[in-house]
C-alpha positions as CSV (number, residue, x, y, z in Angstrom):
1,M,57.8,-25.6,-57.1
2,C,60.3,-27.7,-55.2
3,N,59.6,-31.4,-54.7
4,L,61.3,-31.9,-51.4
5,P,61.1,-35.7,-51.2
6,A,62.6,-36.0,-54.7
7,S,65.4,-33.5,-53.8
8,I,66.2,-35.5,-50.7
9,R,66.5,-38.7,-52.7
10,R,68.7,-37.1,-55.4
11,A,71.0,-35.7,-52.7
12,R,71.1,-39.2,-51.1
13,F,70.1,-37.8,-47.7
14,T,68.6,-40.2,-45.2
15,P,66.0,-38.6,-42.9
16,L,66.6,-39.1,-39.2
17,A,63.4,-39.5,-37.2
18,V,63.2,-38.0,-33.7
19,S,63.0,-40.8,-31.1
20,L,62.2,-40.8,-27.4
21,E,65.9,-41.5,-26.8
22,H,66.7,-38.3,-28.6
23,T,64.2,-36.2,-26.7
24,Y,65.4,-37.7,-23.4
25,G,69.0,-37.1,-24.4
26,V,68.3,-33.3,-24.6
27,S,67.6,-33.3,-20.9
28,L,71.0,-34.8,-20.2
29,L,72.9,-32.1,-22.1
30,A,74.7,-29.2,-20.4
31,K,73.1,-25.8,-21.1
32,H,75.8,-24.5,-23.5
33,H,73.2,-23.8,-26.1
34,A,69.8,-22.2,-25.5
35,D,68.1,-23.2,-28.8
36,P,66.0,-26.3,-28.2
37,F,66.2,-27.5,-31.8
38,A,70.0,-27.2,-31.8
39,R,70.0,-29.2,-28.6
40,L,67.8,-31.9,-30.3
41,L,70.3,-32.1,-33.2
42,I,73.1,-32.5,-30.8
43,S,71.3,-35.3,-29.0
44,Q,70.5,-37.1,-32.3
45,A,74.1,-36.8,-33.4
46,K,75.3,-38.4,-30.1
47,F,72.9,-41.3,-30.3
48,A,73.5,-41.9,-34.0
49,G,77.3,-41.4,-33.9
50,M,77.1,-38.6,-36.4
51,T,79.0,-35.4,-36.9
52,I,77.3,-32.0,-36.6
53,V,78.2,-29.7,-39.6
54,T,77.5,-26.1,-38.6
55,S,78.7,-22.5,-38.4
56,D,77.3,-22.3,-34.9
57,R,80.3,-22.3,-32.5
58,T,78.1,-22.8,-29.5
59,M,77.7,-26.4,-30.4
60,S,81.4,-27.1,-30.1
61,P,81.5,-27.7,-26.3
62,Y,79.3,-30.8,-26.5
63,D,80.8,-34.3,-26.6
64,V,79.8,-34.8,-30.3
65,P,82.0,-34.5,-33.4
66,T,81.5,-31.1,-34.9
67,M,82.7,-29.7,-38.2
68,L,82.7,-25.9,-38.1
69,I,82.2,-24.3,-41.6
């Protein structure tokens, strides 16, 4: 069985909680992407100054750094 918290620590990932700013930011986004979870990730990346790493080309039009894989 996988121990998720231990795996996260070993990978040196930092969890990013969802804030009210993130959820409000979703409402400010253009409707390029229909998936609400993807839109939340985009909003979080904008507020946190992070890069989205994805194979989903529909995220590219947003004003957030995106690395397509």
